[in-house]
C-alpha positions in Angstrom: 0.0 0.0 0.0 1.0 3.6 -0.6 -0.7 6.9 0.2 -1.6 9.0 -2.9 -3.3 12.3 -3.2 -5.9 13.0 -5.8 -6.9 16.6 -6.8 -10.5 17.5 -7.5 -12.5 20.5 -8.5 -15.4 21.9 -6.6 -18.7 20.5 -8.0 -21.6 18.4 -6.7 -20.4 15.0 -8.0 -16.7 14.0 -8.3 -15.5 10.9 -10.1 -11.9 9.8 -9.5 -10.1 6.7 -10.9 -8.4 4.9 -8.0 -7.1 1.3 -7.6 -9.7 -1.1 -6.5 -10.0 -1.3 -2.7 -8.6 2.2 -2.1 -9.1 3.3 1.5 -10.1 7.0 1.7 -8.1 8.7 4.5 -8.8 12.4 4.3 -9.9 15.4 2.3 -8.1 18.8 2.8 -7.0 22.0 1.1 -3.3 22.3 0.2 -1.9 25.4 -1.5 -5.4 26.5 -2.5 -6.2 23.2 -4.1 -8.6 20.5 -2.9 -7.3 16.9 -2.5 -8.4 13.5 -1.3 -5.7 11.3 0.3 -6.1 7.5 -0.1 -4.1 4.4 0.8 -3.9 2.4 -2.4 -2.4 -0.7 -3.9 -1.0 0.5 -7.2 -0.9 -3.0 -8.6 -4.7 -3.3 -8.6 -6.9 -2.3 -11.6 -8.4 1.1 -11.6 -12.1 1.8 -10.8 -14.0 5.1 -10.7 -15.0 6.2 -7.2 -17.9 8.6 -6.9 -18.0 11.3 -4.3 -20.7 13.9 -3.4 -19.7 17.3 -2.3 -22.3 19.3 -0.2 -21.8 22.8 1.0 -22.9 24.0 4.4 -26.5 25.1 4.3 -27.3 23.0 1.3 -30.1 20.4 1.6 -29.5 16.6 1.4 -32.3 14.4 0.3 -32.8 11.8 3.1 -32.8 9.0 0.6 -29.4 10.2 -0.8 -28.0 10.6 2.7 -28.4 6.9 3.4 -26.2 6.0 0.5 -23.4 8.3 1.5 -20.3 7.7 3.7 -18.9 10.8 5.3 -15.2 11.5 4.5 -14.5 14.9 5.9 -15.0 18.7 5.9 -12.7 21.4 4.4 -12.7 25.1 4.0 -11.7 27.0 0.9 -12.0 30.8 0.6 -15.3 31.1 2.4 -16.7 27.8 1.1 -17.2 25.0 3.6 -17.5 21.6 1.9 -18.5 18.2 3.3 -17.3 15.3 1.2 -19.1 12.0 1.1 -18.3 8.8 -0.8 -21.3 7.5 -2.8 -21.8 3.8 -1.7 
């Protein structure tokens, strides 16, 4: 296993190709960019992981919420985002 970081843009849904079985560790801002850190086995085939980004004060449908796993919260120039993995 190795820890990689994956950049992403601010949008409602985020799809990132990661090795199968990637373990999401954290989401944070670094040098004005947003990143997800994950422990990965680079020998495994890639799969697309889907994430949902929800800003503070934005509604979450209760049905959608049940299919989300909380990853973390970050702040970027006045925006507070809460990142979830879509299960």
